[in-house]
Backbone as a chain_set.jsonl record, in Angstrom:
{"seq": "MARKEDEIQKKLVELEISIKDEEAKHQLPAARHNATDLSTTDYVDAKLQKEAENIDVSLYQIGGYVCIIGSICMLLAHLQPVNGWASLFTSSGLGLMLIPLFVGIGWFFYDFKSKIAQLMTVCSLGAMFFVILSRMDIRPIFANMLDLVMMTIPLCVGAALLLKAHVKRLEGVKELKDNQPKK", "coords": {"N": [[136.913, 61.487, 151.267], [137.276, 64.245, 151.36], [137.845, 64.72, 148.752], [135.396, 64.281, 147.419], [133.909, 66.379, 148.503], [135.283, 68.551, 147.45], [134.674, 68.239, 144.709], [131.935, 68.595, 144.832], [131.849, 71.283, 145.622], [133.01, 72.493, 143.365], [131.05, 71.927, 141.451], [128.919, 73.406, 142.519], [129.899, 76.028, 142.247], [130.075, 76.21, 139.449], [127.364, 75.982, 138.855], [126.343, 78.347, 140.051], [127.632, 80.256, 138.449], [126.484, 79.701, 135.94], [123.823, 80.363, 136.493], [124.043, 83.119, 136.976], [124.832, 83.947, 134.412], [122.516, 83.325, 132.944], [120.704, 85.1, 134.14], [121.818, 87.524, 133.334], [121.366, 87.428, 130.621], [118.606, 87.696, 130.469], [118.081, 90.237, 131.375], [116.913, 93.619, 130.929], [117.896, 95.795, 128.207], [118.592, 98.41, 129.097], [119.158, 97.944, 131.734], [121.507, 96.552, 131.638], [123.43, 98.421, 131.004], [124.896, 101.439, 132.343], [122.833, 103.827, 134.048], [123.056, 106.322, 132.933], [124.181, 105.773, 130.513], [122.567, 105.064, 128.1], [121.778, 102.992, 125.473], [120.837, 103.153, 122.085], [120.75, 101.168, 120.274], [119.262, 98.817, 120.484], [116.654, 99.778, 120.182], [116.794, 100.789, 117.57], [117.382, 98.432, 116.179], [115.004, 97.005, 116.634], [113.214, 98.673, 115.312], [114.162, 98.503, 112.66], [113.677, 95.812, 112.21], [110.895, 95.766, 112.308], [110.289, 97.35, 110.076], [111.297, 95.678, 108.084], [109.513, 93.55, 108.331], [107.17, 94.848, 107.494], [107.825, 95.336, 104.835], [107.975, 92.708, 103.937], [105.271, 91.959, 104.185], [104.126, 93.67, 102.286], [105.364, 92.722, 99.962], [104.308, 90.133, 99.875], [101.621, 90.78, 99.397], [101.784, 92.093, 96.874], [102.834, 90.017, 95.303], [100.73, 88.189, 95.545], [98.58, 89.549, 94.291], [99.656, 89.778, 91.698], [99.85, 87.081, 90.923], [97.121, 86.329, 90.965], [96.013, 88.074, 89.039], [97.461, 87.22, 86.809], [96.469, 84.6, 86.575], [93.782, 85.127, 85.987], [94.109, 86.394, 83.529], [95.125, 84.248, 82.02], [92.868, 82.625, 82.058], [91.013, 84.226, 80.679], [92.209, 84.196, 78.203], [91.406, 81.841, 77.17], [88.821, 82.187, 76.372], [86.548, 83.131, 73.861], [85.105, 85.813, 72.336], [82.242, 86.025, 70.259], [80.64, 87.916, 68.823], [81.268, 91.348, 67.886], [82.518, 94.327, 69.611], [81.461, 96.664, 68.589], [78.885, 96.118, 67.76], [77.472, 96.128, 70.069], [76.887, 98.751, 70.808], [75.07, 99.673, 68.999], [72.416, 98.469, 68.725], [71.493, 97.91, 71.261], [70.756, 99.949, 72.952], [72.637, 101.035, 74.548], [73.796, 103.476, 74.376], [72.001, 105.248, 75.535], [72.444, 104.664, 78.147], [74.76, 105.957, 78.669], [74.155, 108.555, 79.337], [73.282, 108.865, 82.159], [75.731, 108.101, 83.194], [77.578, 110.082, 82.33], [76.406, 112.334, 83.499], [76.686, 111.632, 86.206], [79.507, 111.521, 86.378], [80.179, 114.19, 85.775], [78.882, 115.518, 87.891], [80.291, 114.366, 89.954], [82.86, 115.44, 89.529], [82.263, 118.089, 90.049], [81.381, 118.086, 92.756], [83.051, 116.198, 94.722], [82.547, 114.878, 97.068], [79.953, 114.15, 97.131], [77.563, 111.769, 97.757], [75.474, 110.888, 96.177], [76.318, 111.414, 93.569], [78.508, 109.678, 93.422], [77.16, 107.227, 93.734], [75.467, 107.262, 91.473], [77.345, 107.196, 89.375], [78.725, 104.774, 89.845], [76.604, 102.917, 89.74], [75.671, 103.238, 87.085], [77.96, 102.476, 85.651], [78.15, 99.809, 86.502], [75.714, 98.78, 85.515], [76.137, 99.108, 82.758], [78.289, 97.36, 82.403], [77.103, 94.853, 82.998], [75.148, 94.762, 80.996], [76.727, 94.685, 78.702], [78.061, 92.252, 79.119], [75.874, 90.502, 79.109], [74.97, 90.698, 76.514], [77.008, 89.685, 74.988], [78.31, 86.962, 73.126], [79.931, 84.354, 74.193], [82.346, 81.915, 73.638], [83.94, 79.067, 74.87], [87.356, 78.172, 74.346], [88.933, 75.124, 73.416], [90.348, 73.422, 76.122], [92.639, 71.4, 77.743], [92.991, 69.176, 80.615], [95.44, 69.703, 81.882], [95.924, 72.354, 81.121], [93.83, 73.608, 82.518], [94.57, 73.059, 85.166], [96.983, 74.439, 85.248], [96.002, 77.001, 85.063], [94.637, 77.327, 87.46], [96.523, 77.016, 89.475], [98.197, 79.421, 89.823], [96.16, 81.065, 90.78], [95.437, 79.896, 93.234], [97.91, 80.066, 94.589], [98.232, 82.845, 94.652], [96.013, 83.548, 96.232], [96.791, 82.314, 98.617], [99.115, 83.779, 99.229], [98.031, 86.342, 99.613], [96.42, 85.799, 101.838], [98.383, 85.118, 103.72], [99.731, 87.567, 103.927], [97.679, 89.1, 105.003], [97.281, 87.84, 107.497], [99.793, 88.262, 108.702], [99.761, 91.036, 108.86], [97.622, 91.418, 110.626], [98.728, 90.218, 112.9], [100.794, 92.028, 113.429], [99.301, 94.325, 114.045], [97.992, 93.439, 116.332], [100.185, 93.058, 118.002], [101.074, 95.696, 118.238], [98.899, 96.794, 119.638], [99.094, 95.364, 122.01], [101.492, 96.325, 123.032], [100.995, 98.935, 123.7], [100.771, 101.445, 126.233], [98.834, 100.854, 129.146], [95.886, 102.409, 130.399]], "CA": [[135.805, 62.345, 151.623], [137.626, 65.606, 150.986], [137.782, 64.775, 147.287], [133.988, 64.428, 147.052], [133.491, 67.724, 148.885], [135.86, 69.465, 146.45], [133.886, 68.095, 143.481], [130.637, 69.229, 145.091], [132.085, 72.732, 145.622], [133.203, 72.902, 141.969], [129.734, 71.877, 140.803], [128.137, 74.537, 143.011], [130.436, 77.25, 141.638], [129.647, 76.189, 138.042], [125.927, 76.253, 138.844], [126.153, 79.77, 140.324], [128.067, 81.008, 137.267], [125.478, 79.535, 134.882], [122.624, 81.112, 136.898], [124.338, 84.532, 136.736], [124.799, 84.163, 132.964], [121.113, 83.319, 132.528], [120.1, 86.357, 134.585], [122.341, 88.608, 132.502], [120.72, 87.345, 129.307], [117.21, 88.088, 130.569], [117.95, 91.625, 131.817], [116.591, 94.613, 129.917], [119.106, 96.458, 127.711], [118.95, 99.567, 129.921], [119.691, 97.452, 132.997], [122.87, 96.079, 131.391], [124.306, 99.585, 130.943], [124.668, 102.421, 133.395], [121.609, 104.591, 133.824], [123.363, 107.467, 132.077], [124.703, 105.277, 129.237], [121.502, 104.34, 127.417], [122.112, 102.711, 124.08], [119.647, 103.102, 121.237], [120.899, 100.134, 119.247], [118.148, 97.878, 120.573], [115.489, 100.436, 119.586], [117.008, 100.849, 116.123], [117.245, 97.073, 115.669], [113.582, 96.67, 116.639], [112.564, 99.454, 114.265], [114.54, 97.911, 111.373], [112.98, 94.536, 112.077], [109.486, 96.071, 112.01], [110.236, 97.798, 108.683], [111.493, 94.492, 107.247], [108.252, 92.807, 108.344], [106.225, 95.573, 106.642], [108.211, 95.084, 103.443], [107.55, 91.336, 103.64], [103.817, 91.958, 103.991], [103.854, 94.322, 101.007], [105.779, 91.811, 98.893], [103.304, 89.067, 99.8], [100.43, 91.318, 98.743], [102.064, 92.327, 95.455], [102.937, 88.702, 94.678], [99.391, 87.602, 95.481], [97.811, 90.217, 93.239], [100.228, 89.43, 90.392], [99.442, 85.702, 90.608], [95.69, 86.284, 90.668], [95.793, 88.74, 87.744], [97.981, 86.317, 85.784], [95.525, 83.491, 86.426], [92.6, 85.637, 85.288], [94.494, 86.605, 82.124], [95.183, 82.935, 81.359], [91.489, 82.167, 81.873], [90.389, 85.012, 79.611], [92.812, 83.814, 76.931], [90.7, 80.651, 76.687], [87.453, 82.562, 76.02], [86.527, 83.823, 72.575], [83.825, 86.465, 72.039], [81.858, 85.794, 68.87], [80.246, 89.183, 68.193], [82.204, 92.425, 68.163], [82.123, 95.365, 70.549], [80.704, 97.712, 67.897], [77.473, 95.743, 67.683], [76.824, 96.358, 71.361], [76.442, 100.137, 70.946], [74.103, 100.06, 67.969], [71.028, 98.062, 68.885], [71.12, 97.562, 72.636], [70.375, 101.115, 73.73], [73.703, 101.325, 75.494], [74.072, 104.907, 74.291], [71.151, 105.915, 76.521], [73.017, 104.441, 79.476], [75.878, 106.87, 78.843], [73.659, 109.823, 79.878], [73.488, 108.946, 83.615], [77.156, 107.987, 83.488], [78.214, 111.384, 82.163], [75.862, 113.216, 84.536], [77.339, 111.249, 87.461], [80.913, 111.925, 86.333], [80.214, 115.649, 85.886], [78.505, 115.873, 89.254], [81.399, 113.912, 90.792], [83.937, 116.425, 89.417], [81.8, 119.311, 90.679], [81.382, 117.882, 94.205], [83.525, 114.823, 94.825], [82.077, 114.26, 98.304], [78.533, 113.841, 96.997], [77.277, 110.332, 97.717], [74.552, 110.623, 95.058], [77.133, 111.367, 92.351], [79.253, 108.417, 93.455], [76.209, 106.139, 93.515], [75.017, 107.308, 90.084], [78.45, 106.771, 88.513], [78.987, 103.347, 90.052], [75.456, 102.137, 89.252], [75.622, 103.237, 85.627], [79.062, 101.623, 85.185], [77.772, 98.414, 86.746], [74.665, 98.393, 84.574], [76.76, 98.965, 81.437], [79.098, 96.14, 82.424], [76.23, 93.678, 82.907], [74.512, 94.753, 79.678], [77.73, 94.221, 77.736], [78.277, 90.812, 79.317], [74.694, 89.726, 78.729], [74.826, 90.744, 75.055], [78.107, 89.015, 74.303], [78.249, 85.519, 72.924], [81.283, 83.902, 74.503], [82.55, 80.478, 73.472], [85.245, 78.655, 75.396], [88.277, 77.463, 73.471], [89.281, 73.839, 74.004], [91.455, 73.394, 77.083], [92.731, 70.097, 78.392], [93.055, 69.23, 82.074], [96.691, 70.336, 82.278], [95.719, 73.797, 80.998], [92.976, 74.061, 83.62], [95.368, 73.031, 86.392], [97.963, 75.525, 85.165], [95.284, 78.263, 85.295], [94.19, 77.442, 88.846], [97.652, 77.058, 90.412], [98.517, 80.799, 90.245], [95.04, 81.602, 91.551], [95.57, 79.388, 94.602], [99.124, 80.64, 95.171], [97.936, 84.248, 94.933], [95.123, 83.615, 97.391], [97.58, 81.962, 99.804], [99.992, 84.906, 99.542], [97.203, 87.411, 100.19], [96.015, 85.372, 103.174], [99.563, 85.226, 104.578], [99.951, 88.995, 104.173], [96.615, 89.566, 105.901], [97.542, 87.303, 108.831], [100.958, 88.965, 109.258], [99.357, 92.403, 109.195], [96.821, 91.341, 111.85], [99.645, 89.958, 114.013], [101.474, 93.285, 113.722], [98.354, 95.219, 114.716], [97.773, 92.912, 117.681], [101.403, 93.337, 118.767], [101.068, 97.129, 118.567], [97.906, 97.026, 120.689], [99.599, 94.794, 123.251], [102.621, 97.118, 123.513], [100.572, 100.253, 124.124], [100.609, 101.538, 127.692], [97.432, 100.769, 129.582], [95.466, 103.583, 131.179]], "C": [[136.074, 63.781, 151.178], [137.537, 65.778, 149.467], [136.352, 64.973, 146.799], [133.489, 65.831, 147.389], [134.053, 68.768, 147.913], [135.073, 69.41, 145.142], [132.523, 68.765, 143.629], [130.781, 70.745, 145.058], [132.258, 73.255, 144.192], [131.872, 72.925, 141.22], [128.868, 73.051, 141.243], [128.596, 75.847, 142.384], [130.007, 77.326, 140.174], [128.156, 76.497, 137.925], [125.639, 77.728, 139.095], [126.537, 80.627, 139.113], [127.028, 80.896, 136.147], [124.201, 80.303, 135.207], [122.837, 82.609, 136.65], [124.324, 84.863, 135.243], [123.375, 84.196, 132.437], [120.403, 84.61, 132.929], [120.561, 87.525, 133.734], [121.687, 88.601, 131.124], [119.296, 87.887, 129.358], [117.008, 89.516, 131.058], [117.582, 92.52, 130.641], [117.867, 95.29, 129.445], [119.54, 97.639, 128.568], [119.556, 99.12, 131.239], [121.118, 96.947, 132.829], [123.871, 97.229, 131.414], [124.075, 100.461, 132.169], [123.419, 103.226, 133.06], [121.859, 105.785, 132.917], [123.817, 107.048, 130.694], [123.638, 104.43, 128.544], [121.856, 104.183, 125.941], [120.827, 102.599, 123.275], [119.741, 102.003, 120.188], [119.754, 99.136, 119.278], [116.882, 98.475, 119.95], [115.6, 100.467, 118.065], [116.846, 99.468, 115.507], [115.777, 96.663, 115.609], [112.846, 97.409, 115.526], [112.892, 98.89, 112.879], [113.843, 96.574, 111.142], [111.514, 94.765, 111.717], [109.34, 96.534, 110.563], [110.426, 96.619, 107.733], [110.232, 93.65, 107.208], [107.209, 93.5, 107.466], [106.54, 95.369, 105.171], [107.809, 93.681, 103.038], [106.06, 91.274, 103.358], [103.468, 92.572, 102.64], [104.244, 93.42, 99.835], [104.82, 90.638, 98.756], [102.054, 89.557, 99.078], [100.65, 91.513, 97.251], [102.142, 90.995, 94.713], [101.578, 88.036, 94.538], [98.55, 88.22, 94.38], [98.329, 89.866, 91.85], [99.805, 88.024, 89.979], [97.967, 85.627, 90.23], [95.399, 86.94, 89.322], [96.308, 87.868, 86.609], [97.05, 85.144, 85.528], [94.271, 83.934, 85.675], [92.907, 85.881, 83.817], [94.581, 85.282, 81.367], [93.783, 82.384, 81.115], [90.822, 82.915, 80.73], [90.984, 84.706, 78.246], [92.126, 82.589, 76.342], [89.223, 80.919, 76.418], [87.494, 83.385, 74.738], [85.158, 84.473, 72.367], [83.509, 86.327, 70.554], [81.47, 87.093, 68.185], [81.176, 90.298, 68.652], [81.647, 93.442, 69.134], [81.274, 96.443, 69.87], [79.225, 97.374, 67.832], [76.756, 95.986, 69.003], [76.253, 97.766, 71.466], [75.352, 100.51, 69.956], [72.678, 99.705, 68.348], [70.602, 97.86, 70.329], [70.667, 98.752, 73.468], [71.414, 101.472, 74.775], [74.06, 102.806, 75.489], [73.232, 105.693, 75.28], [71.696, 105.737, 77.938], [74.222, 105.341, 79.727], [75.444, 108.186, 79.48], [73.81, 109.871, 81.398], [74.961, 108.818, 84.015], [77.83, 109.349, 83.398], [77.691, 112.401, 83.166], [76.542, 112.92, 85.876], [78.791, 111.678, 87.497], [81.042, 113.439, 86.471], [79.901, 116.119, 87.291], [79.634, 115.498, 90.217], [82.574, 114.889, 90.723], [83.54, 117.744, 90.078], [81.88, 119.207, 92.193], [81.764, 116.431, 94.479], [83.093, 114.131, 96.112], [80.607, 113.833, 98.224], [78.318, 112.334, 96.848], [76.355, 109.977, 96.547], [75.331, 110.535, 93.749], [77.941, 110.075, 92.292], [78.343, 107.239, 93.141], [75.75, 106.096, 92.062], [76.106, 106.8, 89.139], [78.685, 105.274, 88.629], [77.841, 102.497, 89.519], [75.4, 102.112, 87.732], [76.776, 102.424, 85.039], [78.736, 100.145, 85.374], [76.707, 97.937, 85.773], [75.234, 98.212, 83.167], [77.58, 97.676, 81.358], [78.211, 94.906, 82.259], [75.487, 93.612, 81.576], [75.483, 94.235, 78.63], [77.95, 92.726, 77.887], [77.068, 89.99, 78.887], [74.495, 89.693, 77.221], [75.91, 89.961, 74.319], [77.861, 87.517, 74.21], [79.677, 85.004, 73.081], [81.34, 82.385, 74.354], [83.918, 80.107, 74.04], [86.062, 77.924, 74.335], [88.681, 76.18, 74.191], [90.483, 73.971, 74.931], [91.476, 72.016, 77.732], [92.916, 70.281, 79.897], [94.33, 69.911, 82.571], [96.586, 71.86, 82.185], [94.876, 74.342, 82.149], [93.731, 74.082, 84.95], [96.365, 74.182, 86.398], [97.298, 76.894, 85.328], [94.917, 78.431, 86.762], [95.346, 77.508, 89.842], [98.018, 78.497, 90.788], [97.389, 81.447, 91.053], [95.144, 81.163, 93.007], [96.798, 79.969, 95.293], [98.893, 82.11, 95.528], [97.025, 84.411, 96.13], [95.879, 83.288, 98.677], [98.5, 83.117, 100.209], [99.207, 86.069, 100.157], [96.755, 87.066, 101.605], [97.182, 85.497, 104.156], [99.859, 86.688, 104.914], [98.925, 89.537, 105.164], [96.867, 89.091, 107.332], [98.723, 88.011, 109.469], [100.596, 90.386, 109.658], [98.514, 92.409, 110.472], [97.692, 91.057, 113.071], [100.392, 91.229, 114.409], [100.578, 94.264, 114.448], [98.117, 94.756, 116.142], [98.983, 93.189, 118.563], [101.479, 94.813, 119.15], [100.078, 97.429, 119.681], [98.39, 96.5, 122.028], [100.715, 95.642, 123.848], [102.239, 98.521, 123.949], [100.417, 100.3, 125.636], [99.128, 101.543, 128.065], [97.109, 101.921, 130.506], [94.903, 103.16, 132.501]], "O": [[135.174, 64.451, 150.671], [137.194, 66.852, 148.97], [136.116, 65.744, 145.869], [132.718, 66.408, 146.622], [133.382, 69.749, 147.592], [134.834, 70.45, 144.529], [132.019, 69.407, 142.707], [129.913, 71.428, 144.514], [131.733, 74.311, 143.841], [131.607, 73.844, 140.445], [128.157, 73.633, 140.424], [127.769, 76.685, 142.027], [129.615, 78.393, 139.704], [127.735, 77.193, 137.001], [124.782, 78.309, 138.428], [125.855, 81.6, 138.791], [126.727, 81.886, 135.481], [123.558, 80.839, 134.305], [121.933, 83.295, 136.174], [123.859, 85.932, 134.849], [123.056, 85.011, 131.572], [119.603, 85.15, 132.166], [119.774, 88.426, 133.442], [121.479, 89.659, 130.53], [118.828, 88.478, 128.385], [115.868, 89.971, 131.148], [117.904, 92.212, 129.494], [118.836, 95.359, 130.202], [120.738, 97.854, 128.751], [120.381, 99.832, 131.811], [121.871, 96.919, 133.803], [125.027, 97.042, 131.796], [123.143, 100.226, 132.938], [123.006, 103.286, 131.902], [120.953, 106.215, 132.201], [123.84, 107.874, 129.782], [123.794, 103.215, 128.418], [122.191, 105.155, 125.263], [119.845, 102.017, 123.736], [118.89, 101.922, 119.302], [119.315, 98.658, 118.232], [116.128, 97.775, 119.275], [114.627, 100.205, 117.357], [116.247, 99.329, 114.44], [115.349, 96.041, 114.637], [111.963, 96.849, 114.876], [112.015, 98.805, 112.02], [113.467, 96.245, 110.017], [110.955, 94.028, 110.904], [108.381, 96.159, 109.889], [109.784, 96.565, 106.684], [109.902, 93.086, 106.164], [106.446, 92.831, 106.77], [105.632, 95.243, 104.349], [107.349, 93.471, 101.915], [105.629, 90.618, 102.41], [102.608, 92.054, 101.927], [103.534, 93.362, 98.831], [104.545, 90.191, 97.642], [101.491, 88.844, 98.247], [99.796, 91.14, 96.446], [101.584, 90.855, 93.624], [101.302, 87.39, 93.527], [97.886, 87.511, 93.624], [97.541, 89.677, 90.923], [99.443, 87.795, 88.825], [97.605, 84.936, 89.278], [94.611, 86.408, 88.54], [95.671, 87.779, 85.56], [96.864, 84.739, 84.38], [93.758, 83.203, 84.827], [92.073, 85.61, 82.953], [94.163, 85.196, 80.212], [93.532, 81.751, 80.089], [90.141, 82.309, 79.903], [90.331, 84.933, 77.227], [92.249, 82.324, 75.146], [88.449, 79.977, 76.253], [88.371, 84.231, 74.558], [84.156, 83.77, 72.235], [84.383, 86.488, 69.702], [81.924, 87.356, 67.071], [81.803, 90.189, 69.706], [80.457, 93.43, 69.447], [80.446, 97.072, 70.528], [78.391, 98.279, 67.849], [75.527, 96.041, 69.028], [75.242, 97.969, 72.138], [74.764, 101.585, 70.077], [71.803, 100.569, 68.297], [69.415, 97.651, 70.581], [70.229, 98.565, 74.603], [71.108, 102.132, 75.768], [74.566, 103.331, 76.481], [73.692, 106.702, 75.814], [71.439, 106.558, 78.818], [74.662, 105.479, 80.868], [76.261, 108.869, 80.097], [74.407, 110.819, 81.909], [75.386, 109.354, 85.038], [78.577, 109.729, 84.3], [78.451, 113.247, 83.638], [76.928, 113.84, 86.596], [79.27, 112.151, 88.528], [81.911, 113.924, 87.196], [80.568, 117.007, 87.823], [79.904, 116.22, 91.176], [83.22, 115.147, 91.739], [84.399, 118.444, 90.614], [82.381, 120.117, 92.854], [80.911, 115.544, 94.471], [83.256, 112.917, 96.239], [80.086, 113.221, 99.157], [78.835, 111.712, 95.921], [76.451, 108.883, 95.992], [75.042, 109.681, 92.912], [78.046, 109.45, 91.236], [78.712, 106.354, 92.369], [75.653, 105.018, 91.476], [75.816, 106.052, 88.205], [78.827, 104.584, 87.619], [78.083, 101.458, 88.906], [75.111, 101.069, 87.146], [76.592, 101.747, 84.028], [79.018, 99.327, 84.499], [76.784, 96.82, 85.262], [74.861, 97.275, 82.461], [77.554, 96.985, 80.34], [78.529, 94.014, 81.472], [75.22, 92.52, 81.076], [75.108, 93.439, 77.769], [78.017, 92.005, 76.891], [77.227, 88.892, 78.354], [73.904, 88.747, 76.701], [75.74, 89.615, 73.15], [77.28, 86.903, 75.105], [80.52, 85.198, 72.204], [80.49, 81.665, 74.877], [84.924, 80.747, 73.734], [85.526, 77.158, 73.534], [88.762, 76.147, 75.419], [91.503, 74.558, 74.568], [90.452, 71.529, 78.211], [92.987, 71.407, 80.388], [94.299, 70.622, 83.576], [97.088, 72.576, 83.052], [95.17, 75.408, 82.69], [93.561, 74.995, 85.758], [96.572, 74.826, 87.427], [97.971, 77.856, 85.698], [94.885, 79.555, 87.265], [95.164, 78.01, 90.952], [98.143, 78.784, 91.979], [97.647, 82.286, 91.916], [94.96, 81.975, 93.914], [96.729, 80.328, 96.469], [99.316, 82.564, 96.591], [97.229, 85.303, 96.954], [95.64, 83.91, 99.712], [98.65, 83.402, 101.397], [99.667, 86.702, 101.107], [96.712, 87.936, 102.474], [96.993, 85.93, 105.293], [100.197, 87.01, 106.054], [99.254, 90.329, 106.047], [96.685, 89.858, 108.277], [98.676, 88.333, 110.656], [101.07, 90.887, 110.678], [98.666, 93.299, 111.31], [97.436, 91.586, 114.153], [100.6, 91.48, 115.596], [101.023, 94.961, 115.36], [98.047, 95.572, 117.061], [98.832, 93.519, 119.739], [101.9, 95.146, 120.258], [100.372, 98.225, 120.574], [98.134, 97.109, 123.067], [100.867, 95.672, 125.069], [103.069, 99.235, 124.512], [99.986, 99.326, 126.254], [98.295, 102.151, 127.393], [97.946, 102.356, 131.297], [94.497, 104.006, 133.298]]}, "num_chains": 1, "name": "protein.A"}
């Protein structure tokens, strides 16, 4: 009987020690030290971790943009314009479209906060872009299925990287809002 009671006592002591260890792990860093001996290592570690997360988000964004631009370049390499760029400025009246563009650019340099100047510049650039595209005769160059798949893979990877960066950035913003003191 005494042997069983000794084993029970040993088990109780081990249980108390494990409970104390668990409590020590869950205490705040300031509670582990004396009130006058505050350590800033936890703050510095948290700050370094946050900076590493920001760098990760930036790398995801850069990688996503590079993949998408590479995919677009591969797609444009398989398109062949038939007529030249010089023929667009001669007969299409594109030269007349340069007048509002230059007026908008001049007005924009004079007063860069003017919404009318911004609108005039952007609208004339957009109109010129669509006129050039509508006048061009573009013929696709033969591409087999493997080429098409190889063009779409970087596009999908880039979109996934941009989505991952966006989600991580939203998680960081939500975490910052949650950590703010409530009024």
